[in-house]
Each structure stands twice: as C-alpha cells, then as structure tokens.
C-alpha positions as CSV (number, residue, x, y, z in Angstrom):
1,M,-132.8,73.2,21.5
2,K,-133.0,69.6,20.1
3,A,-134.0,71.0,16.7
4,V,-131.0,73.3,16.7
5,L,-128.7,70.4,17.6
6,S,-130.2,68.3,14.8
7,L,-129.6,71.1,12.3
8,I,-125.9,71.5,13.5
9,V,-125.4,67.7,13.0
10,K,-126.9,68.1,9.5
11,E,-124.5,70.9,8.7
12,Y,-121.5,68.8,9.8
13,K,-122.7,65.9,7.7
14,L,-122.9,68.1,4.6
15,F,-119.5,69.6,5.4
16,W,-117.7,66.2,5.8
17,S,-119.3,65.0,2.5
18,D,-117.8,68.0,0.6
19,R,-114.2,67.1,-0.1
20,V,-113.4,70.6,-1.4
21,A,-114.7,72.3,1.7
22,V,-112.7,69.8,3.9
23,S,-109.5,70.3,2.0
24,L,-109.8,74.1,2.0
25,T,-110.5,74.1,5.7
26,F,-107.8,71.7,6.9
27,I,-105.4,70.4,4.2
28,V,-104.5,73.6,2.4
29,P,-103.8,75.6,5.7
30,M,-101.7,72.7,7.1
31,V,-99.6,72.5,3.9
32,L,-99.0,76.2,3.8
33,I,-98.1,76.2,7.6
34,F,-95.6,73.4,6.9
35,I,-94.0,75.4,4.0
36,W,-93.8,78.6,6.0
37,G,-92.4,76.8,9.0
38,Q,-89.7,75.3,6.8
39,V,-88.8,78.7,5.4
40,F,-88.7,80.7,8.6
41,G,-87.4,77.9,10.8
42,S,-84.7,76.3,8.7
43,L,-82.0,78.8,9.5
44,G,-82.7,78.8,13.2
45,R,-82.5,75.0,13.2
46,G,-79.3,75.0,11.0
47,D,-81.1,73.1,8.2
48,Q,-80.4,75.7,5.6
49,R,-77.1,77.4,4.7
50,L,-77.0,80.5,2.6
51,R,-74.7,80.3,-0.5
52,L,-71.9,82.8,-0.4
53,A,-69.2,83.1,-3.1
54,F,-65.8,83.5,-1.5
55,V,-62.3,84.5,-2.5
56,N,-59.3,84.7,-0.1
57,N,-56.3,86.5,-1.6
58,S,-54.6,86.9,1.7
59,T,-52.2,84.5,3.5
60,T,-52.5,86.1,7.0
61,P,-53.6,84.1,10.0
62,I,-56.8,86.1,10.4
63,A,-57.8,85.6,6.7
64,K,-57.3,81.8,7.1
65,K,-59.3,81.8,10.3
66,I,-62.2,83.7,8.8
67,E,-62.3,81.3,5.9
68,S,-62.2,78.3,8.3
69,V,-65.0,79.8,10.4
70,L,-67.2,80.5,7.3
71,D,-66.5,77.0,6.0
72,T,-67.7,75.4,9.2
73,T,-70.5,77.7,10.2
74,K,-74.1,76.5,9.9
75,S,-75.2,79.7,8.3
76,F,-73.2,79.7,5.1
77,R,-72.2,77.4,2.3
78,L,-69.1,78.8,0.6
79,V,-68.8,78.7,-3.2
80,K,-65.1,79.0,-4.1
81,S,-65.1,77.9,-7.8
82,Y,-67.2,77.9,-10.9
83,T,-67.6,75.7,-14.0
84,D,-66.1,77.3,-17.1
85,D,-67.3,76.8,-20.7
86,N,-65.2,73.7,-21.0
87,G,-66.7,72.0,-18.0
88,H,-63.7,72.6,-15.8
89,E,-63.8,73.7,-12.2
90,V,-61.9,77.0,-11.9
91,A,-61.2,78.8,-8.6
92,F,-62.6,82.3,-8.3
93,D,-60.6,85.5,-8.6
94,T,-62.0,88.9,-7.9
95,N,-63.2,89.5,-11.5
96,S,-64.8,86.1,-12.0
97,V,-66.6,86.2,-8.6
98,K,-68.1,89.6,-9.5
99,D,-69.4,88.1,-12.8
100,Y,-70.8,85.1,-10.9
101,V,-72.9,87.5,-8.8
102,R,-73.9,89.6,-11.8
103,K,-75.3,86.5,-13.5
104,G,-77.5,85.7,-10.5
105,N,-75.7,82.5,-9.6
106,V,-75.4,83.7,-6.0
107,S,-76.7,86.8,-4.2
108,A,-73.4,87.9,-2.6
109,A,-69.6,87.3,-2.6
110,L,-67.0,88.1,0.1
111,V,-63.4,88.9,-1.0
112,I,-60.5,89.1,1.3
113,P,-57.9,91.2,-0.6
114,V,-54.2,90.8,-0.5
115,D,-53.8,93.9,1.7
116,A,-56.7,92.9,4.0
117,Y,-54.3,93.0,7.0
118,T,-50.7,94.1,6.7
119,D,-47.9,94.9,9.2
120,T,-49.1,98.5,9.3
121,S,-52.8,97.8,9.5
122,F,-54.9,98.7,12.5
123,G,-58.1,97.1,11.2
124,L,-59.3,94.4,8.8
125,K,-60.3,95.3,5.2
126,L,-62.8,93.1,3.3
127,T,-64.9,93.6,0.2
128,F,-68.5,92.5,-0.2
129,Y,-70.2,92.3,-3.6
130,Y,-73.9,91.8,-3.7
131,D,-77.1,91.6,-5.8
132,P,-80.1,92.5,-3.6
133,K,-82.7,90.8,-5.9
134,D,-84.0,89.1,-2.7
135,Q,-84.0,91.7,0.0
136,I,-84.8,89.3,2.8
137,E,-82.0,87.0,1.9
138,M,-79.6,89.9,1.5
139,Q,-80.4,91.3,4.9
140,M,-79.8,87.8,6.5
141,I,-76.5,87.4,4.7
142,Q,-75.2,90.8,5.7
143,G,-76.2,90.3,9.3
144,L,-74.9,86.8,9.7
145,L,-71.7,87.6,7.9
146,T,-71.0,90.7,10.1
147,Q,-71.7,88.7,13.2
148,T,-69.5,85.8,12.1
149,I,-66.5,88.0,11.2
150,M,-66.9,90.2,14.3
151,S,-66.3,87.1,16.4
152,Q,-62.8,87.0,15.0
153,I,-62.0,90.7,15.4
154,P,-60.9,91.1,19.1
155,P,-57.3,89.6,18.6
156,L,-56.9,91.8,15.6
157,F,-57.8,94.9,17.6
158,F,-55.3,94.2,20.3
159,Q,-52.6,93.4,17.8
160,G,-53.1,96.6,16.0
161,M,-53.2,98.6,19.2
162,Q,-49.9,97.1,20.3
163,R,-48.3,98.0,17.0
164,Q,-49.4,101.6,17.2
165,A,-48.2,101.9,20.7
166,L,-44.7,100.6,19.9
167,K,-44.6,102.8,16.8
168,F,-45.4,106.1,18.5
169,L,-44.1,105.5,22.1
170,G,-41.0,103.4,21.5
171,P,-40.2,99.9,22.6
172,D,-40.1,100.4,26.4
173,S,-42.9,102.9,26.8
174,G,-44.9,101.0,24.2
175,R,-44.7,97.7,26.1
176,A,-45.6,99.4,29.4
177,F,-48.6,101.0,27.7
178,N,-49.7,97.7,26.2
179,N,-49.5,95.9,29.6
180,A,-51.5,98.7,31.3
181,I,-54.2,98.6,28.6
182,A,-54.3,94.7,28.8
183,S,-54.8,94.9,32.5
184,T,-57.6,97.5,32.3
185,V,-59.5,95.8,29.4
186,G,-59.1,92.4,31.1
187,K,-60.6,93.8,34.4
188,F,-63.7,95.4,32.9
189,F,-64.4,93.0,30.0
190,K,-63.5,89.7,31.7
191,I,-60.7,88.9,29.1
192,D,-57.5,87.1,30.0
193,P,-54.8,89.9,29.8
194,R,-52.3,87.3,28.5
195,W,-54.2,86.9,25.3
196,I,-54.2,90.7,24.7
197,T,-50.5,91.0,24.6
198,R,-49.8,87.7,22.9
199,P,-48.5,87.9,19.3
200,L,-51.1,87.3,16.6
201,S,-51.1,83.7,15.2
202,D,-53.4,80.9,14.3
203,T,-53.5,79.7,17.9
204,T,-54.5,83.2,19.0
205,F,-57.7,83.0,17.1
206,N,-58.4,79.4,18.2
207,S,-58.1,80.1,21.9
208,F,-59.3,83.7,22.2
209,N,-62.6,84.2,24.0
210,T,-64.4,87.4,25.1
211,G,-67.3,88.3,27.2
212,A,-70.6,89.5,25.8
213,G,-69.8,93.2,26.3
214,A,-66.5,93.1,24.4
215,G,-68.1,93.2,21.0
216,N,-68.9,96.9,21.2
217,V,-65.2,97.8,21.5
218,F,-64.4,96.3,18.1
219,K,-67.1,97.6,15.8
220,N,-64.9,100.2,14.1
221,I,-62.1,97.8,13.4
222,L,-63.9,96.0,10.5
223,Q,-63.7,98.0,7.2
224,L,-66.3,96.2,5.0
225,Q,-66.4,97.8,1.6
226,E,-69.8,97.1,0.0
227,E,-70.5,97.3,-3.7
228,Q,-73.9,96.6,-5.3
229,L,-73.3,95.0,-8.7
230,V,-76.9,94.6,-10.0
231,G,-80.0,96.6,-9.7
232,K,-78.5,100.0,-9.0
233,E,-80.5,101.6,-11.8
234,V,-83.8,100.1,-10.6
235,A,-86.1,103.0,-9.4
236,N,-88.3,100.9,-7.2
237,P,-86.6,97.7,-6.1
238,W,-89.4,96.3,-3.9
239,A,-92.1,96.7,-6.6
240,T,-89.7,95.3,-9.3
241,R,-89.1,92.2,-7.2
242,S,-92.7,91.6,-6.3
243,V,-94.8,92.4,-9.3
244,G,-94.0,89.2,-11.2
245,G,-95.0,87.0,-8.2
246,W,-98.3,88.6,-7.6
247,A,-99.1,88.7,-11.4
248,M,-98.4,85.0,-11.7
249,M,-100.6,84.1,-8.7
250,F,-103.6,86.1,-10.0
251,L,-103.1,84.8,-13.5
252,L,-103.2,81.2,-12.3
253,F,-106.5,81.9,-10.5
254,A,-108.0,83.7,-13.5
255,L,-107.0,81.0,-16.0
256,T,-108.0,78.2,-13.8
257,G,-111.5,79.7,-13.4
258,S,-111.7,80.2,-17.2
259,S,-110.7,76.7,-18.0
260,T,-113.1,75.1,-15.5
261,S,-115.9,77.0,-17.0
262,L,-116.2,74.0,-19.3
263,F,-118.2,72.3,-16.5
264,D,-120.7,75.2,-16.4
265,E,-121.0,75.2,-20.2
266,K,-121.7,71.5,-20.2
267,K,-124.3,71.8,-17.4
268,S,-126.1,74.6,-19.1
269,G,-126.2,72.7,-22.4
270,V,-124.0,75.1,-24.3
271,V,-121.5,72.3,-25.2
272,Q,-124.2,70.0,-26.5
273,R,-125.6,72.8,-28.7
274,I,-122.1,73.5,-30.1
275,L,-121.4,69.9,-30.8
276,A,-124.7,69.7,-32.7
277,S,-123.0,72.0,-35.3
278,P,-120.1,71.1,-37.5
279,I,-117.6,71.6,-34.6
280,S,-115.7,68.9,-32.9
281,R,-114.4,68.5,-29.3
282,V,-110.9,69.3,-30.6
283,H,-112.2,72.6,-31.9
284,I,-113.7,73.5,-28.5
285,L,-110.5,72.6,-26.7
286,W,-108.3,74.6,-29.1
287,S,-110.5,77.6,-28.9
288,K,-110.6,77.4,-25.1
289,Y,-106.8,77.0,-25.0
290,L,-106.0,79.8,-27.4
291,Y,-108.5,82.1,-25.7
292,N,-106.9,81.5,-22.3
293,M,-103.4,82.0,-23.7
294,S,-104.4,85.4,-25.1
295,L,-106.3,86.3,-21.9
296,G,-103.2,85.4,-19.9
297,F,-100.9,87.4,-22.1
298,I,-103.2,90.5,-21.9
299,Q,-103.6,90.2,-18.1
300,L,-99.8,89.9,-17.5
301,I,-99.0,92.8,-19.8
302,V,-101.7,95.0,-18.2
303,L,-100.4,94.2,-14.7
304,F,-96.8,95.0,-15.7
305,I,-98.0,98.3,-17.3
306,G,-99.9,99.0,-14.1
307,G,-96.8,98.4,-12.1
308,A,-94.9,100.8,-14.4
309,L,-97.5,103.5,-14.0
310,L,-98.0,103.1,-10.2
311,Y,-94.5,102.2,-9.0
312,N,-92.2,103.4,-11.8
313,I,-91.1,99.9,-12.8
314,D,-89.0,99.9,-15.9
315,I,-90.6,97.5,-18.3
316,F,-89.9,99.2,-21.6
317,S,-86.0,99.2,-21.7
318,N,-86.1,95.4,-22.2
319,F,-89.7,95.0,-23.3
320,P,-89.2,92.4,-26.2
321,N,-87.6,90.0,-23.7
322,L,-90.4,90.7,-21.2
323,V,-92.9,89.8,-23.9
324,L,-91.1,86.5,-24.5
325,I,-91.3,85.5,-20.8
326,V,-94.9,86.6,-20.6
327,V,-95.9,84.5,-23.6
328,A,-94.1,81.4,-22.1
329,A,-95.6,82.0,-18.7
330,A,-99.2,82.5,-20.1
331,T,-98.8,79.3,-22.1
332,A,-97.7,77.3,-19.1
333,C,-100.5,78.8,-16.9
334,T,-103.1,78.0,-19.5
335,A,-101.9,74.4,-19.7
336,F,-102.1,74.2,-15.9
337,G,-105.7,75.4,-16.0
338,M,-106.7,72.9,-18.7
339,L,-105.1,70.1,-16.7
340,L,-107.3,71.0,-13.7
341,A,-110.4,70.9,-15.9
342,A,-109.3,67.6,-17.4
343,V,-108.6,65.7,-14.1
344,S,-111.5,67.1,-12.1
345,R,-115.1,65.9,-12.0
346,S,-116.8,69.2,-11.2
347,T,-116.2,72.9,-10.9
348,A,-116.0,72.7,-7.1
349,Q,-113.4,70.0,-7.3
350,A,-111.3,71.9,-9.8
351,S,-111.6,75.0,-7.7
352,G,-110.5,73.3,-4.5
353,L,-107.6,71.5,-6.2
354,G,-106.6,74.6,-8.0
355,T,-106.5,76.8,-4.9
356,F,-104.3,74.2,-3.1
357,L,-101.8,73.9,-6.0
358,I,-101.7,77.6,-6.8
359,L,-101.0,78.6,-3.2
360,A,-98.4,75.8,-2.8
361,M,-96.6,76.7,-6.1
362,S,-96.7,80.4,-5.2
363,S,-95.2,79.9,-1.8
364,I,-92.4,77.6,-2.8
365,G,-91.8,79.1,-6.3
366,G,-90.6,82.5,-5.1
367,A,-93.7,84.6,-5.5
368,W,-93.9,85.3,-1.7
369,F,-90.4,85.0,-0.4
370,P,-86.9,84.0,-1.7
371,V,-86.5,80.3,-2.7
372,S,-83.0,80.4,-1.3
373,L,-84.3,80.6,2.3
374,M,-86.0,77.2,2.0
375,P,-84.5,73.9,2.8
376,D,-82.7,72.1,0.0
377,F,-85.5,69.5,-0.6
378,I,-88.1,72.3,-1.0
379,Q,-85.8,74.2,-3.3
380,S,-85.5,71.1,-5.5
381,I,-89.3,70.8,-5.6
382,S,-89.7,74.5,-6.4
383,K,-87.8,74.0,-9.6
384,L,-90.6,71.7,-10.8
385,T,-93.1,74.5,-10.7
386,L,-94.0,77.0,-13.4
387,V,-94.0,79.8,-10.9
388,Y,-90.3,79.4,-10.1
389,W,-89.2,79.6,-13.8
390,S,-91.6,82.5,-14.5
391,M,-90.4,84.5,-11.5
392,D,-86.8,83.8,-12.4
393,G,-87.4,85.0,-15.9
394,F,-89.2,88.2,-14.8
395,L,-86.3,89.0,-12.4
396,Q,-83.8,88.3,-15.2
397,V,-85.5,90.8,-17.5
398,L,-86.6,93.5,-15.1
399,W,-83.8,93.3,-12.5
400,R,-80.6,92.6,-14.5
401,N,-81.8,93.6,-18.0
402,A,-80.9,90.1,-19.3
403,A,-80.4,89.4,-23.0
404,T,-82.5,86.9,-25.0
405,A,-79.9,84.2,-24.7
406,D,-79.9,84.4,-20.9
407,I,-83.7,83.8,-20.7
408,L,-83.8,81.0,-23.2
409,P,-83.6,78.3,-20.5
410,N,-86.6,79.8,-18.7
411,I,-88.6,80.0,-21.9
412,G,-87.6,76.4,-22.9
413,I,-88.6,75.0,-19.5
414,L,-91.9,76.8,-19.3
415,L,-92.9,75.7,-22.8
416,G,-91.7,72.2,-21.9
417,I,-93.9,72.2,-18.8
418,A,-96.8,73.4,-21.0
419,A,-96.3,70.7,-23.6
420,L,-96.1,67.9,-21.0
421,I,-99.2,68.9,-19.0
422,T,-101.1,69.7,-22.2
423,S,-100.5,66.2,-23.5
424,I,-101.9,64.8,-20.2
425,S,-104.9,67.1,-20.5
426,V,-105.7,66.0,-24.1
427,W,-105.4,62.3,-23.1
428,Q,-107.9,63.0,-20.2
429,F,-110.3,65.0,-22.4
430,K,-110.4,62.1,-24.9
431,R,-111.6,59.9,-22.1
432,G,-114.6,62.1,-21.9
433,H,-114.3,63.3,-18.3
434,V,-115.5,66.8,-19.1
435,F,-117.8,66.4,-22.2
C-alpha cells in the first residue's frame, strides 16, 4: 500500500508541474462556467436588458402605459430613434423601424398603431416585427413582451365589455349588466369591483391589480400581429444560424495545430535542415502562413458545402460575398495560430493556451449562443474577438443575403485583427522563440 501511495504522490507532483494540464483541468472550466453563468443568469438577475425597437403612434392611455412599463422594466431596453446619414437622431416611424430590423441592428420591434385602441375597440391591437436570426433571443423577447403587455390588459378588457353592453343593451340595462358582471368577477377572481366599472384612464392602469388566476380571462384580448422581416426564405434556419459558429471553432483548432507544428519540426531537425539550404526564416514563416490560409479557406468552404448538402443551407445565391468573408476569417484564424506559436515555448503550452482562448472566444463570440443575451461588459469584450466578426459576417451573407457594401466592416475588422497579431507574431519570431 505504501508503494501505491508513493506512486500517487509522484503522479500529483508531475500533474502540478505541468502548467498545461493544470490550466485545462481547473482554469479553462472555471472561465467557461463563469461565461455561461453570466449568459444564463443575467436576465434572471436583471443585469441584462434585451434591445427592442419601439414606435408608439397612439395617444390612448393604455398605449402610454405600455410604453411606460416597457421603458422601466428590467427586461427591455427600448430603442426609439436611429442615427441618419447626417449623424442626426431621428425618431422611428413604422417604415424606418422595419428597415432597422432588416439591417440587423435589433432583433425585434414593437409598433403601437394609431388605431391600437379606439372607442369601438374591444381589444388591443399591436404589431410585432422580428428577425429570428437568434432563436433563443427571439423566444425570450416574445415571451417577456407578451407577459409584460398582458399585465396591462385587464382594465382594457373590462372597459371593452362595458362598451359592448351599453351598445347592445341600452344605458339602463347595460349599466345593470356591467354591475352584475363586476360583482361576479370580483367575487371569483379577487378583484375590487369598483375598478371594473371605473372609466379607463391613466390612473386606472396605475392602481389596477389582479389575482394570479385573472390572466386566463384576458388572453384573447391582445391582438398581436407578427411579421417576420428577414429569413423567411431560409430553408433550414437552425443549421444556417449554427454552421458558421461550428466551422469557426473547428478551423481555429485545426490552424492552431498546424501553426504549432513548427515546434515538432524544430525538434525533429527539419527546420535546421531547411535553414542549411538557401532558405531563410522569413521564407519558412511565409510558407507556413500562406499554407495555413489556404488550408483554412478550403476547410471553411468544404464545411459550408457540407452544410448545403446535408441541411439544404443556401450558400450559392450569395456565394461571392461568402467567399470574401471566408477569406477574411481564414486570414484572421491563421494569424491567431501563428501568434500562439510565436508566444509559446512548446507544443503543449501552445495547445493549452489555444484551447483556452478558442473555447473562450467561441462562447462569447456568438458561436454557441447569441451575444445579445450576455451582460454589456461581455458584449464589449466579444467585439474584440475574430469569432464575433466572422459569425456576424456569415449571418449577414447567409441569413439576410447582404450586399458586399454591408459586409465591408466585417472584412475590414477581420483583416485588421490579422494585421495586428501578425505584426506581434513576426516580432516574436525575430526574437528566436521558435527557431
């Protein structure tokens, strides 16, 4: 038994001396747990508010109250204006808010039309425009929005009921009917009958309160007209949303492994034999860089073609722009792999650091779940990653069939990231850390 314990102690000593093993065992899981906790716990804690474009064309009390509630709720951040080409803030109208959603600035917009609630209305009419590029986010927006609006429906229901009674039964019989209904509803749903027969006003909404069971009475009062503005032609929405994220993660792993193979080539003596010929270190770096770029391009194209064959993803209707994003993404991923090789001392160190960074970038960059669900500070960090801009570019091309001008910012940022980290890599390579 003593011999076994000695061997166990030996294993622990070896384990703690291996920084890569320690980081993969403890640090990487803790970072990912933190990120996932921030994503799935932020809404429950009220840390994150979903962006919702909003237009209120009605002057009725209930329209004002819904706007006020949405403005103050912890679930939403209302966007009521946009910046035009001259840099001026312009309030949304129905057409401009639809364009705002189509361009991907927000995932959804709520419009309260002029005739949302009139003197002859029995229910409330609203219009909901949306772009389901992020299915999880869209489901949360729809659920929270319906829940928030439904909390303001009860006074509307009773006001509409009173109007219909007075219209069809006459003043005297109508008032008697309304009083009888108020008494019955108040008895069974624990609602103060005085609020049921009270005329609709701002104070009605501020002071109205219902029991938990009352919500079922009002579900048919809300007329929410939904219109999908983007992605209606997409044959397989789930696969179209996901293919870019998975392709990027696997590409990063592949190119990182290829770049760090320089360590193995040095150890085996291949680099020394190459340097003995009329070939310089610069030639070796350029060959490795261009090889990885071409490999990354081929891998992404093959993965997208595989998605088209397996899941009917439409990659060919906007194929030239897809190629542009693929080239930019492959360039940035290649630069990332070369940077790992430049700053690491061994293959194991590069592998451990690469695993940590790739999983972190994938989780906060939108490869696994929508960036919009994350707290603001993580969203800011995500925009520093190449995964974010690659994913956004793929969605622009595949989901909304964007033109070349629309993806130029993505291409420019990806190439800028590549240029920056390539410069750092070259500086490190010149210091002789690898060969």
